[in-house]
C-alpha positions in Angstrom: 20.1 -9.6 118.1 22.3 -12.5 119.3 25.2 -11.3 121.7 28.7 -12.9 121.3 30.5 -14.8 124.3 32.8 -11.7 124.6 29.9 -9.1 124.7 28.0 -11.4 127.3 31.3 -11.8 129.4 31.9 -8.0 129.0 28.3 -7.1 130.1 28.4 -9.5 133.2 31.9 -7.9 134.4 30.6 -4.6 133.7 27.2 -5.3 135.8 29.5 -6.7 138.4 32.0 -3.3 138.4 28.6 -1.3 138.7 27.3 -3.5 141.4 30.4 -2.9 143.1 30.7 0.9 142.6 26.9 1.2 143.8 27.7 -1.0 147.0 30.6 1.2 147.7 29.1 4.5 147.2 25.9 3.7 149.0 23.5 4.2 146.4 21.7 1.1 146.7 18.4 0.2 148.8 18.3 -3.1 150.7 15.2 -4.8 152.3 15.0 -8.0 154.0 12.1 -10.3 152.9 11.6 -13.9 154.5 15.2 -13.9 155.8 16.8 -13.2 152.4 18.3 -10.0 151.5 17.5 -8.4 148.2 19.0 -5.3 146.7 17.1 -3.4 144.3 19.3 -1.0 141.9 18.2 1.4 139.3 21.1 1.2 137.0 21.6 2.7 133.4 20.7 -0.6 131.7 19.2 -2.8 134.2 15.8 -2.6 135.8 16.7 -4.4 138.7 19.8 -6.7 140.4 18.9 -8.7 143.1 21.6 -10.2 145.6 20.7 -13.0 148.2 22.6 -13.9 151.3 23.7 -17.0 149.2 26.1 -14.8 147.1 23.7 -15.2 144.2 22.9 -12.4 141.6 19.9 -12.3 139.4 19.5 -9.9 136.4 16.1 -9.2 134.9 12.7 -8.2 135.9 13.0 -8.2 139.8 10.3 -5.2 139.9 8.1 -5.5 142.9 6.3 -2.0 142.3 6.5 -1.3 138.6 3.8 -1.0 136.4 3.8 -1.6 132.7 5.0 1.5 131.9 8.3 1.3 134.0 8.9 -2.0 132.7 8.6 -1.1 129.2 11.0 1.8 129.9 13.3 -0.4 131.7 13.3 -2.9 128.7 13.9 0.1 126.1 16.6 1.2 128.4 18.4 -1.9 128.5 18.1 -2.6 124.8 19.5 0.8 124.2 22.6 -0.2 126.5 23.0 -3.3 124.9 23.0 -1.7 121.4 25.3 0.9 122.5 27.8 -1.7 124.1 27.8 -3.4 120.7 28.1 -0.5 118.7 31.4 0.5 120.9 32.8 -3.0 120.4 32.3 -2.7 116.7 33.9 0.5 116.8 37.1 -0.6 118.5 37.4 -3.6 116.3 37.1 -1.5 113.4 40.2 0.5 114.5 42.6 -2.8 114.9 44.1 -2.7 111.6 44.6 1.0 111.6 48.3 0.9 112.8 50.0 -1.2 110.1 49.7 -4.6 112.2 47.7 -7.2 110.2 50.1 -10.0 111.7 48.8 -9.9 115.4 47.1 -12.9 117.0 45.6 -12.9 120.3 42.9 -11.4 122.6 43.5 -8.5 125.4 41.1 -7.3 127.8 40.6 -3.6 128.7 38.5 -1.4 131.3 37.4 2.0 130.6 35.0 4.5 131.6 32.3 6.2 129.0 31.5 9.6 130.0 28.3 11.6 129.0 29.6 12.6 125.6 30.8 8.9 124.9 34.6 9.7 125.4 36.6 6.9 127.0 38.8 7.7 130.1 40.5 5.5 132.7 41.7 3.0 130.0 43.4 0.1 131.9 44.5 -3.3 130.7 42.9 -6.1 132.7 44.4 -9.1 130.8 47.4 -9.0 128.4 47.4 -11.1 125.5 50.9 -11.8 126.2 52.6 -9.8 123.5 53.2 -6.2 124.5 52.6 -5.1 120.7 49.4 -6.4 120.6 48.5 -4.9 123.9 49.8 -1.5 122.7 47.9 -1.6 119.3 44.6 -2.8 120.9 44.9 0.4 123.4 45.3 2.8 120.4 42.2 1.1 118.9 40.4 2.0 122.1 41.7 5.6 122.1 40.9 6.2 118.6 37.3 5.1 119.0 36.7 7.3 121.9 34.0 9.7 121.3 32.9 8.3 118.0 29.8 6.5 119.2 27.0 8.6 119.9 25.6 7.8 123.5 21.8 7.3 123.6 20.3 9.5 126.0 17.9 7.2 127.3 20.8 5.2 129.1 21.5 8.3 131.1 24.6 10.7 131.7 26.3 8.7 134.5 29.8 7.2 133.8 29.5 3.5 132.3 32.1 1.3 133.2 33.0 -1.1 130.2 35.2 -4.2 129.9 36.0 -4.8 126.5 37.9 -7.8 124.9 40.0 -6.7 121.7 40.6 -10.0 119.4 43.2 -10.0 116.8 43.1 -13.0 114.7 43.5 -14.0 111.1 40.4 -13.5 108.7 39.2 -10.6 111.0 39.0 -7.3 108.9 
């Protein structure tokens, strides 16, 4: 399954938000190895995130002590998370035209929190399209999509921070 550029961007922003939230909440463990600081996080979709003193961030299989069973579970969780984000995006985009406007063109970016039941809360615009009507219709599409995509148990019940671009352009239905 190939991810669109907007999904890749949204995923990276979401990972950044999760990382900041975990750092601020103190929910991380940090070790110093050979003068470089690494942070290992067991997040819903990632098996590990490492951060070095050079401000680099690496995502992937940075699992020092995990065996094959844990690695397979982490890969399944990561794939379930990515599939869920894709399903949420498709659901939101399926409602863009529900409000009688088919002439809108632009992109607006929203963030929201997904609770354990798949409902969206704390919906906030991060980047306006420059058109208030498009921004409003996109928010309505997000609100209408709330709770409609079943959240996989595999990714846990903790709130998920999501960043979603909602695109309006000719030819999209």
